[in-house]
C-alpha atoms as a printed R data frame, in Angstrom:
    type eleno elety resid chain resno       x       y       z
1   ATOM     1    CA   UNK     A     1 -31.447  16.917 -36.681
2   ATOM     2    CA   UNK     A     2 -32.569  16.633 -33.349
3   ATOM     3    CA   UNK     A     3 -31.989  13.141 -33.368
4   ATOM     4    CA   UNK     A     4 -28.954  13.369 -34.978
5   ATOM     5    CA   UNK     A     5 -27.104  15.617 -32.568
6   ATOM     6    CA   UNK     A     6 -28.960  13.906 -29.543
7   ATOM     7    CA   UNK     A     7 -27.407  10.170 -30.863
8   ATOM     8    CA   UNK     A     8 -24.145  11.710 -31.112
9   ATOM     9    CA   UNK     A     9 -23.692  13.773 -27.558
10  ATOM    10    CA   UNK     A    10 -24.720   9.854 -26.356
11  ATOM    11    CA   UNK     A    11 -21.837   8.215 -28.167
12  ATOM    12    CA   UNK     A    12 -20.059  10.726 -27.198
13  ATOM    13    CA   UNK     A    13 -20.573  10.336 -23.085
14  ATOM    14    CA   UNK     A    14 -20.436   6.133 -23.704
15  ATOM    15    CA   UNK     A    15 -17.442   6.886 -25.262
16  ATOM    16    CA   UNK     A    16 -15.875   8.676 -22.751
17  ATOM    17    CA   UNK     A    17 -17.290   7.084 -19.894
18  ATOM    18    CA   UNK     A    18 -15.505   3.457 -21.587
19  ATOM    19    CA   UNK     A    19 -12.096   5.228 -21.886
20  ATOM    20    CA   UNK     A    20 -12.326   6.375 -17.620
21  ATOM    21    CA   UNK     A    21 -10.948   3.648 -16.074
22  ATOM    22    CA   UNK     A    22 -12.062   2.473 -12.250
23  ATOM    23    CA   UNK     A    23  -8.741   2.045  -9.173
24  ATOM    24    CA   UNK     A    24 -10.707  -0.799  -8.562
25  ATOM    25    CA   UNK     A    25  -9.430  -3.842 -10.290
26  ATOM    26    CA   UNK     A    26 -10.880  -8.150  -9.632
27  ATOM    27    CA   UNK     A    27  -8.870 -10.688  -9.193
28  ATOM    28    CA   UNK     A    28  -9.225 -14.369  -9.786
29  ATOM    29    CA   UNK     A    29  -5.805 -15.424  -9.555
30  ATOM    30    CA   UNK     A    30  -3.879 -17.619  -7.004
31  ATOM    31    CA   UNK     A    31  -4.612 -16.433  -3.283
32  ATOM    32    CA   UNK     A    32  -1.864 -14.272  -1.950
33  ATOM    33    CA   UNK     A    33  -1.507 -16.463   1.366
34  ATOM    34    CA   UNK     A    34   1.524 -14.236   2.548
35  ATOM    35    CA   UNK     A    35   4.038 -11.025   1.616
36  ATOM    36    CA   UNK     A    36   7.154 -10.715   2.384
37  ATOM    37    CA   UNK     A    37   9.378  -6.964   2.381
38  ATOM    38    CA   UNK     A    38  12.853  -7.184   1.786
39  ATOM    39    CA   UNK     A    39  13.926  -3.571   3.191
40  ATOM    40    CA   UNK     A    40  17.167  -3.976   1.831
41  ATOM    41    CA   UNK     A    41  16.625  -4.875  -1.631
42  ATOM    42    CA   UNK     A    42  13.334  -2.510  -1.669
43  ATOM    43    CA   UNK     A    43  11.423  -5.714  -2.636
44  ATOM    44    CA   UNK     A    44   7.867  -6.337  -1.638
45  ATOM    45    CA   UNK     A    45   6.907  -9.826  -2.975
46  ATOM    46    CA   UNK     A    46   3.061 -11.490  -2.688
47  ATOM    47    CA   UNK     A    47   3.086 -15.063  -1.963
48  ATOM    48    CA   UNK     A    48   1.267 -18.487  -3.040
49  ATOM    49    CA   UNK     A    49   2.630 -20.835  -0.704
50  ATOM    50    CA   UNK     A    50   6.246 -20.443  -2.277
51  ATOM    51    CA   UNK     A    51   5.578 -18.931  -5.654
52  ATOM    52    CA   UNK     A    52   6.344 -15.225  -6.181
53  ATOM    53    CA   UNK     A    53   2.954 -14.057  -7.573
54  ATOM    54    CA   UNK     A    54   3.859 -10.234  -8.013
55  ATOM    55    CA   UNK     A    55   7.193  -8.463  -6.840
56  ATOM    56    CA   UNK     A    56   7.219  -4.801  -6.932
57  ATOM    57    CA   UNK     A    57   9.944  -1.414  -6.598
58  ATOM    58    CA   UNK     A    58   9.147  -0.550  -2.847
59  ATOM    59    CA   UNK     A    59   9.850   3.419  -1.318
60  ATOM    60    CA   UNK     A    60   9.785   3.403   2.216
61  ATOM    61    CA   UNK     A    61   9.829   5.273   5.080
62  ATOM    62    CA   UNK     A    62  12.434   8.322   5.386
63  ATOM    63    CA   UNK     A    63  14.795   6.278   7.428
64  ATOM    64    CA   UNK     A    64  14.179   2.941   6.227
65  ATOM    65    CA   UNK     A    65  17.331   1.190   8.483
66  ATOM    66    CA   UNK     A    66  16.568  -0.560  11.357
67  ATOM    67    CA   UNK     A    67  12.850  -0.817  13.377
68  ATOM    68    CA   UNK     A    68  10.462   0.580  13.474
69  ATOM    69    CA   UNK     A    69  10.599   2.105  17.220
70  ATOM    70    CA   UNK     A    70   8.549   5.416  17.858
71  ATOM    71    CA   UNK     A    71   6.585   7.498  16.248
72  ATOM    72    CA   UNK     A    72   7.912   9.926  13.929
73  ATOM    73    CA   UNK     A    73  11.241   7.840  13.802
74  ATOM    74    CA   UNK     A    74  10.736   8.039   9.967
75  ATOM    75    CA   UNK     A    75  11.490   3.601   9.906
76  ATOM    76    CA   UNK     A    76   9.022   1.031   8.451
77  ATOM    77    CA   UNK     A    77   8.553  -1.818  10.743
78  ATOM    78    CA   UNK     A    78  10.359  -5.074  10.947
79  ATOM    79    CA   UNK     A    79   8.161  -8.267  11.724
80  ATOM    80    CA   UNK     A    80   5.448 -10.001  11.194
81  ATOM    81    CA   UNK     A    81   2.093  -8.825  10.939
82  ATOM    82    CA   UNK     A    82  -1.082  -9.005   9.311
83  ATOM    83    CA   UNK     A    83  -2.777  -6.928   6.908
84  ATOM    84    CA   UNK     A    84  -5.727  -5.517   9.072
85  ATOM    85    CA   UNK     A    85  -7.991  -2.627   7.124
86  ATOM    86    CA   UNK     A    86  -8.235  -1.445   3.607
87  ATOM    87    CA   UNK     A    87  -8.654   2.519   2.731
88  ATOM    88    CA   UNK     A    88 -10.468   3.377  -0.401
89  ATOM    89    CA   UNK     A    89 -10.730   6.793   0.551
90  ATOM    90    CA   UNK     A    90  -6.179   6.966   1.005
91  ATOM    91    CA   UNK     A    91  -4.475  10.279   0.812
92  ATOM    92    CA   UNK     A    92  -2.432   7.666  -1.427
93  ATOM    93    CA   UNK     A    93  -4.628   6.395  -3.968
94  ATOM    94    CA   UNK     A    94  -5.786   3.070  -2.051
95  ATOM    95    CA   UNK     A    95  -3.831   1.146   0.624
96  ATOM    96    CA   UNK     A    96  -3.936  -1.290   2.786
97  ATOM    97    CA   UNK     A    97  -3.079  -1.182   6.735
98  ATOM    98    CA   UNK     A    98  -0.276  -3.623   8.557
99  ATOM    99    CA   UNK     A    99  -0.896  -4.632  11.963
100 ATOM   100    CA   UNK     A   100   1.776  -2.157  13.621
101 ATOM   101    CA   UNK     A   101   1.849  -1.660  16.455
102 ATOM   102    CA   UNK     A   102   2.095  -5.403  17.670
103 ATOM   103    CA   UNK     A   103   2.342  -5.987  21.504
104 ATOM   104    CA   UNK     A   104   6.198  -6.720  21.602
105 ATOM   105    CA   UNK     A   105   6.566  -3.088  19.510
106 ATOM   106    CA   UNK     A   106   4.423  -1.401  22.375
107 ATOM   107    CA   UNK     A   107   6.095  -3.108  25.119
108 ATOM   108    CA   UNK     A   108   9.411  -1.879  23.552
109 ATOM   109    CA   UNK     A   109   8.557   1.860  22.941
110 ATOM   110    CA   UNK     A   110   6.898   2.204  26.343
111 ATOM   111    CA   UNK     A   111  10.134   0.828  27.869
112 ATOM   112    CA   UNK     A   112  12.110   3.711  26.466
113 ATOM   113    CA   UNK     A   113   9.033   6.600  27.224
114 ATOM   114    CA   UNK     A   114   7.690   6.977  23.647
115 ATOM   115    CA   UNK     A   115   4.454   6.144  21.342
116 ATOM   116    CA   UNK     A   116   5.124   3.227  19.215
117 ATOM   117    CA   UNK     A   117   3.416   5.770  16.115
118 ATOM   118    CA   UNK     A   118   0.646   3.292  13.675
119 ATOM   119    CA   UNK     A   119  -0.813   4.105  10.776
120 ATOM   120    CA   UNK     A   120   1.444   1.914   8.468
121 ATOM   121    CA   UNK     A   121   0.404   0.548   4.805
122 ATOM   122    CA   UNK     A   122   1.155  -0.343   1.635
123 ATOM   123    CA   UNK     A   123   0.057   2.667  -0.125
124 ATOM   124    CA   UNK     A   124   0.439   4.131  -3.342
125 ATOM   125    CA   UNK     A   125   1.606   7.856  -4.421
126 ATOM   126    CA   UNK     A   126   0.034  10.800  -3.132
127 ATOM   127    CA   UNK     A   127  -3.234  12.478  -3.918
128 ATOM   128    CA   UNK     A   128  -3.390  15.554  -5.783
129 ATOM   129    CA   UNK     A   129  -3.004  17.846  -2.818
130 ATOM   130    CA   UNK     A   130  -0.881  15.620  -0.380
131 ATOM   131    CA   UNK     A   131   2.581  16.449   0.379
132 ATOM   132    CA   UNK     A   132   5.156  14.067  -1.187
133 ATOM   133    CA   UNK     A   133   8.323  13.786   1.092
134 ATOM   134    CA   UNK     A   134  11.574  14.043  -0.863
135 ATOM   135    CA   UNK     A   135  14.229  11.453  -1.826
136 ATOM   136    CA   UNK     A   136  14.118   7.623  -2.995
137 ATOM   137    CA   UNK     A   137  12.529   6.688   0.843
138 ATOM   138    CA   UNK     A   138   9.878   9.231   1.338
139 ATOM   139    CA   UNK     A   139   7.037   7.705   3.540
140 ATOM   140    CA   UNK     A   140   6.793   8.346   7.200
141 ATOM   141    CA   UNK     A   141   7.228   4.807   7.497
142 ATOM   142    CA   UNK     A   142   5.081   3.615   4.991
143 ATOM   143    CA   UNK     A   143   5.556   1.041   2.033
144 ATOM   144    CA   UNK     A   144   4.824   2.854  -0.971
145 ATOM   145    CA   UNK     A   145   4.750   1.641  -4.675
146 ATOM   146    CA   UNK     A   146   2.837   2.700  -7.885
147 ATOM   147    CA   UNK     A   147  -0.649   3.627  -8.204
148 ATOM   148    CA   UNK     A   148  -1.163   0.706 -10.894
149 ATOM   149    CA   UNK     A   149   0.517  -1.370  -8.351
150 ATOM   150    CA   UNK     A   150  -1.166  -0.419  -5.511
151 ATOM   151    CA   UNK     A   151  -4.685  -0.754  -7.439
152 ATOM   152    CA   UNK     A   152  -3.195  -4.770  -8.328
153 ATOM   153    CA   UNK     A   153  -1.998  -5.375  -4.604
154 ATOM   154    CA   UNK     A   154  -5.148  -3.929  -2.915
155 ATOM   155    CA   UNK     A   155  -7.273  -6.278  -5.509
156 ATOM   156    CA   UNK     A   156  -5.191  -9.825  -4.722
157 ATOM   157    CA   UNK     A   157  -4.607  -9.334  -1.056
158 ATOM   158    CA   UNK     A   158  -7.510 -10.084   1.301
159 ATOM   159    CA   UNK     A   159  -7.560  -8.962   5.503
160 ATOM   160    CA   UNK     A   160  -6.012 -11.002   7.649
161 ATOM   161    CA   UNK     A   161  -3.182 -12.319   5.111
162 ATOM   162    CA   UNK     A   162   0.215 -12.263   7.090
163 ATOM   163    CA   UNK     A   163   3.199 -10.017   6.063
164 ATOM   164    CA   UNK     A   164   6.835 -10.259   7.305
165 ATOM   165    CA   UNK     A   165   9.142  -7.154   7.296
166 ATOM   166    CA   UNK     A   166  13.065  -7.937   6.846
167 ATOM   167    CA   UNK     A   167  15.823  -5.558   7.304
């Protein structure tokens, strides 16, 4: 009787673990050579050369029209940056960092006597206990996608990948 029970519990544990999925995926397809965000269309594109590998609908900063100039303005930056960090422990499922602010962004903000801000990411949805902004564009200036989509992006995009953010 004990052997049968032990086997049953072991089988249940194996099934439970097999049913769990990791947020960390693997990707073996063509290299993502650039990323383009069209803010007006609310679309993010992962490209290999001129070929679109993936396209995603996004949410932006809570005041998305116009380029980001200062901390707290709710705008998503415009310009060319690079993916410069990865955060597996993000408050928003997973995230990849964008190199905002660049030298020009810093100079523009300083000319106004302001801080340009920072911590701009492509990220998933908020983890439990993290407050989400209101409305269709709800981030503080980041680019938000669904959790399964940031899992793809996180697997596909490498550090140093250029990202162009257009109005």
